[in-house]
C-alpha positions as CSV (number, residue, x, y, z in Angstrom):
1,M,-10.5,-6.0,-24.9
2,K,-12.8,-8.4,-23.0
3,R,-16.6,-8.2,-23.0
4,Y,-19.3,-10.2,-21.2
5,G,-22.5,-9.5,-23.1
6,Q,-23.0,-5.7,-23.1
7,Q,-20.5,-5.2,-20.2
8,T,-16.9,-4.3,-21.1
9,A,-14.7,-5.8,-18.5
10,V,-11.3,-4.8,-19.9
11,D,-10.8,-2.0,-22.5
12,S,-7.5,-1.0,-24.1
13,V,-5.3,-2.1,-21.2
14,S,-1.6,-2.1,-22.0
15,L,0.9,-3.7,-19.5
16,R,4.6,-4.5,-19.7
17,L,6.6,-6.3,-17.1
18,E,10.3,-6.5,-17.2
19,P,12.2,-9.5,-15.7
20,G,12.8,-9.4,-12.0
21,R,10.2,-6.7,-11.4
22,M,6.9,-6.6,-9.6
23,L,3.8,-5.0,-11.1
24,A,0.8,-4.3,-8.8
25,L,-2.5,-4.1,-10.5
26,L,-4.9,-2.1,-8.4
27,G,-8.6,-1.2,-8.8
28,T,-12.0,-1.2,-7.1
29,N,-14.2,-4.3,-7.2
30,G,-15.2,-4.9,-10.8
31,A,-12.4,-2.8,-12.2
32,G,-11.1,-5.7,-14.4
33,K,-8.1,-6.8,-12.4
34,T,-8.8,-10.5,-12.2
35,T,-10.1,-10.7,-15.8
36,T,-6.9,-9.0,-17.0
37,I,-4.5,-11.4,-15.2
38,E,-6.7,-14.4,-16.2
39,I,-6.2,-13.4,-19.8
40,C,-2.4,-13.2,-19.2
41,E,-2.5,-16.6,-17.5
42,G,-4.4,-18.1,-20.5
43,F,-7.5,-19.0,-18.5
44,R,-9.6,-16.5,-20.6
45,R,-9.2,-15.4,-24.2
46,A,-9.3,-11.7,-25.1
47,D,-11.9,-10.6,-27.6
48,S,-9.3,-8.4,-29.3
49,G,-5.7,-7.2,-28.8
50,Q,-2.5,-9.1,-28.3
51,V,-1.1,-10.8,-25.2
52,R,2.4,-12.3,-25.0
53,V,4.1,-14.0,-22.1
54,F,7.8,-14.6,-22.7
55,G,6.9,-13.9,-26.3
56,L,4.3,-16.7,-26.4
57,D,0.5,-16.8,-26.7
58,P,-0.8,-17.8,-23.2
59,V,-3.7,-19.8,-24.8
60,K,-2.1,-21.4,-27.8
61,D,1.3,-22.0,-26.1
62,S,0.0,-22.9,-22.7
63,A,1.9,-26.2,-22.6
64,A,5.2,-24.4,-23.2
65,L,4.4,-21.7,-20.6
66,R,3.0,-23.8,-17.8
67,P,6.4,-24.9,-16.5
68,R,7.6,-21.3,-16.4
69,V,4.6,-19.7,-14.7
70,G,3.2,-19.9,-11.2
71,V,-0.4,-18.9,-10.5
72,M,-2.0,-18.2,-7.1
73,L,-5.7,-18.0,-7.8
74,Q,-8.1,-15.7,-5.9
75,D,-10.2,-18.6,-4.7
76,G,-7.3,-20.4,-3.1
77,V,-6.6,-24.1,-3.7
78,G,-9.6,-25.0,-5.8
79,G,-12.1,-27.8,-5.3
80,Y,-9.8,-30.5,-3.8
81,T,-10.8,-29.7,-0.2
82,G,-10.7,-33.3,0.9
83,A,-7.0,-33.8,0.1
84,K,-4.3,-33.2,2.6
85,A,-2.2,-30.0,2.4
86,S,0.9,-32.0,1.7
87,E,-0.8,-34.1,-1.0
88,M,-1.9,-31.0,-2.8
89,L,1.6,-29.6,-2.8
90,N,3.2,-32.9,-3.8
91,L,0.7,-33.2,-6.7
92,L,1.8,-29.8,-8.1
93,A,5.4,-30.7,-7.5
94,S,5.0,-33.9,-9.5
95,Y,4.2,-31.8,-12.6
96,A,7.4,-29.7,-12.4
97,A,10.8,-30.7,-13.9
98,H,12.8,-29.3,-10.9
99,P,10.4,-28.6,-8.1
100,L,11.3,-27.0,-4.8
101,P,11.3,-29.5,-1.9
102,S,7.7,-29.6,-0.6
103,A,8.8,-30.0,3.0
104,E,10.9,-26.9,2.8
105,L,8.1,-24.8,1.4
106,L,5.7,-26.1,4.1
107,E,8.2,-25.1,6.7
108,L,8.9,-21.7,5.2
109,L,5.2,-20.9,5.1
110,G,4.4,-22.2,8.5
111,L,2.4,-25.2,7.4
112,T,4.4,-28.1,8.6
113,E,2.1,-28.8,11.6
114,V,-1.0,-28.9,9.4
115,A,0.6,-30.8,6.5
116,D,-1.5,-33.9,7.1
117,R,-4.7,-32.0,7.7
118,P,-7.4,-31.9,4.9
119,V,-7.6,-28.6,3.1
120,K,-11.2,-28.0,4.2
121,R,-10.0,-28.1,7.8
122,L,-7.4,-25.4,7.3
123,S,-8.1,-21.8,8.3
124,G,-8.6,-19.2,5.6
125,G,-5.1,-17.9,6.2
126,Q,-3.6,-21.4,6.1
127,Q,-5.3,-22.1,2.8
128,Q,-3.9,-18.9,1.4
129,R,-0.4,-19.9,2.4
130,L,-0.9,-23.3,0.9
131,S,-2.1,-21.7,-2.3
132,L,1.1,-19.6,-2.4
133,A,3.2,-22.7,-1.8
134,M,1.5,-24.4,-4.8
135,A,2.3,-21.4,-7.0
136,L,5.9,-21.5,-6.0
137,V,6.7,-25.2,-6.0
138,G,7.5,-25.4,-9.7
139,R,10.3,-22.7,-9.5
140,P,8.4,-20.2,-11.8
141,E,10.1,-17.4,-13.7
142,L,6.8,-15.5,-13.6
143,L,4.4,-15.5,-10.7
144,F,0.7,-14.3,-10.7
145,L,-0.6,-13.5,-7.2
146,D,-4.3,-12.6,-7.0
147,E,-5.0,-11.2,-3.6
148,P,-2.3,-13.3,-2.0
149,T,-2.5,-12.2,1.7
150,T,-6.3,-12.0,2.1
151,G,-7.2,-13.8,5.3
152,M,-3.7,-13.9,6.6
153,D,-2.9,-12.6,10.1
154,P,-0.4,-9.8,10.4
155,H,2.6,-12.1,11.1
156,A,1.8,-14.4,8.2
157,R,1.3,-11.4,5.9
158,R,4.7,-10.0,6.8
159,D,6.3,-13.4,6.2
160,A,4.6,-13.6,2.8
161,W,6.0,-10.1,2.0
162,A,9.5,-11.3,2.9
163,L,9.2,-14.3,0.6
164,I,7.8,-12.2,-2.3
165,R,10.8,-9.8,-1.9
166,Q,13.2,-12.7,-2.0
167,L,11.6,-14.1,-5.1
168,R,12.0,-10.8,-6.8
169,S,15.6,-10.5,-5.8
170,D,16.1,-14.0,-7.3
171,G,14.9,-12.7,-10.6
172,V,11.3,-13.9,-10.6
173,S,8.8,-11.5,-12.2
174,V,5.6,-10.9,-10.2
175,V,2.2,-9.6,-11.1
176,L,0.2,-8.8,-8.0
177,T,-3.4,-7.8,-7.5
178,T,-4.4,-6.6,-4.0
179,H,-6.8,-4.4,-2.1
180,Y,-4.2,-3.7,0.4
181,L,-2.7,-0.4,-0.8
182,D,0.2,-0.6,1.8
183,E,1.1,-4.0,0.3
184,A,1.4,-2.5,-3.2
185,E,3.3,0.5,-1.9
186,E,5.7,-1.7,0.1
187,L,6.4,-4.4,-2.6
188,A,5.8,-3.1,-6.1
189,D,8.3,-1.7,-8.5
190,D,5.5,-0.5,-10.8
191,V,1.8,0.2,-10.2
192,V,-1.2,0.2,-12.7
193,V,-4.5,1.5,-11.5
194,L,-7.6,0.2,-13.3
195,H,-11.1,1.7,-13.2
196,A,-14.1,0.3,-15.1
197,G,-11.7,-1.7,-17.3
198,R,-9.4,1.1,-18.2
199,V,-6.0,2.3,-17.0
200,V,-6.4,5.5,-15.2
201,A,-2.8,5.8,-13.8
202,Q,0.5,4.0,-14.0
203,G,4.1,4.5,-12.7
204,T,6.3,3.6,-9.8
205,P,4.9,4.2,-6.3
206,Q,7.3,7.1,-6.0
207,E,6.0,8.7,-9.2
208,L,2.4,8.3,-8.2
209,T,3.1,9.8,-4.8
210,R,5.7,12.3,-6.0
211,S,7.2,14.7,-3.5
212,D,5.3,17.7,-4.8
213,S,2.0,16.1,-4.2
214,D,-0.3,17.5,-1.5
215,G,0.8,16.7,2.0
216,K,0.0,17.7,5.5
217,I,1.9,19.4,8.2
218,R,0.5,19.1,11.8
219,F,1.7,21.0,14.8
220,S,0.5,22.1,18.2
221,A,0.8,25.6,19.7
222,R,-1.3,28.0,21.8
223,S,-4.9,28.2,20.6
224,G,-6.2,31.1,18.6
225,L,-3.3,31.7,16.2
226,P,-4.3,33.8,13.2
227,V,-4.6,31.0,10.7
228,E,-5.5,33.4,7.9
229,A,-2.2,35.3,8.4
230,L,-0.3,31.9,8.3
231,R,-2.1,31.0,5.1
232,T,-1.1,34.3,3.5
233,A,2.6,33.6,4.4
234,L,2.5,30.3,2.6
235,P,2.5,29.4,-1.2
236,A,-0.8,30.0,-3.1
237,G,-3.4,27.3,-2.6
238,A,-2.3,26.3,0.9
239,K,-5.0,25.5,3.4
240,V,-4.7,26.2,7.1
241,R,-7.1,25.4,9.9
242,E,-7.2,24.9,13.6
243,D,-8.8,21.4,13.9
244,T,-9.1,21.6,17.7
245,P,-8.0,24.3,20.1
246,G,-4.2,24.4,19.8
247,S,-4.0,21.8,17.0
248,Y,-3.2,23.1,13.5
249,L,-3.2,21.5,10.1
250,V,-1.5,22.9,6.9
251,E,-2.4,21.2,3.6
252,A,-0.4,22.1,0.4
253,P,2.1,20.7,-2.1
254,M,4.9,19.4,0.1
255,T,8.2,21.1,-0.5
256,P,11.1,22.1,1.8
257,E,10.1,25.7,1.2
258,L,6.7,25.0,2.6
259,L,8.1,23.5,5.8
260,A,10.5,26.4,6.2
261,A,7.7,28.9,5.7
262,V,5.6,27.3,8.5
263,T,8.4,27.2,11.0
264,S,9.6,30.7,10.1
265,W,6.1,32.1,10.6
266,C,5.7,30.4,13.9
267,A,9.1,31.8,15.0
268,A,8.1,35.3,14.0
269,Q,5.0,34.9,16.2
270,G,7.1,33.8,19.2
271,V,5.4,30.4,18.9
272,M,7.0,27.0,19.4
273,A,5.5,24.5,16.8
274,E,5.4,21.5,19.1
275,G,5.0,17.9,17.8
276,L,5.4,19.1,14.2
277,S,5.0,16.2,11.7
278,V,5.0,15.9,8.0
279,Q,2.6,13.5,6.3
280,R,3.0,12.9,2.6
281,R,0.4,11.4,0.4
282,R,0.4,7.7,0.3
283,L,-0.6,5.3,-2.5
284,E,-4.0,4.9,-0.8
285,D,-4.6,8.7,-1.1
286,V,-3.7,8.6,-4.8
287,F,-5.9,5.6,-5.4
288,L,-8.9,7.1,-3.7
289,D,-8.6,10.3,-5.6
290,L,-8.2,8.5,-8.9
291,T,-11.2,6.2,-8.5
292,A,-13.4,9.0,-7.2
293,T,-12.4,11.2,-10.1
294,A,-13.1,8.3,-12.5
295,G,-16.6,8.0,-11.2
296,G,-16.7,6.1,-7.9
297,V,-16.9,2.3,-7.5
298,A,-17.1,0.4,-10.7
299,P,-20.1,-1.9,-11.3
């Protein structure tokens, strides 16, 4: 638990990360994500409970953990904005026993051309990429990424995803916080959703968006089909409507039987269901439902 005055920032949060896996910590602003990982990093001390990283206390054993852990902070590279990008990376490399070559990291993250530019003259996306390089240069076994792709353009974001995937395949464990739900769904092995400092859901992306969750079937046909008759032919609880003339939407738990029932009904009506598409719930849908159920945006 962690409190700030009368405000409880983190309450009874339990996390476990296995080697070589990525855990995405999701939540609305103020949900407790950053406080949680700062406690795991040793930057803050929990008021109660137990935190262990590689079996060690992140505060008391920080000297032993520092060579094994990489941290990408939410506020980027910190206050050394007058230093050159290469100087910042070389400084971090000098602390490591077996650092990655700085020049290779700069090249990998598209920063070679701005290596001699002061940090304050880098774009927001370039500063994010430099911050990621600084977290990686010490060859960490565990990597904390707090909003790593904020400010990156789509190409840089995809490059960062590829690098993170490679790290995971190399056995690096990763804790990720992000507001990009597609990023979490694309990269994470496990997801924990926080709201108002508490865990409201956890599991793999597949478990949270399991196949029997509500989905949508869209198709086009002649206008004026008897949607109530279609609804009656479908499993209980299904919703059917004609959004616009000739455009139909079916919402129900997504199963092969549901799809077969829709197409069979259309065939019985002599109707061709054109452009039929199946849309399953995504992690974003689950997240929005969970945080709305939990009471909206956290303070």
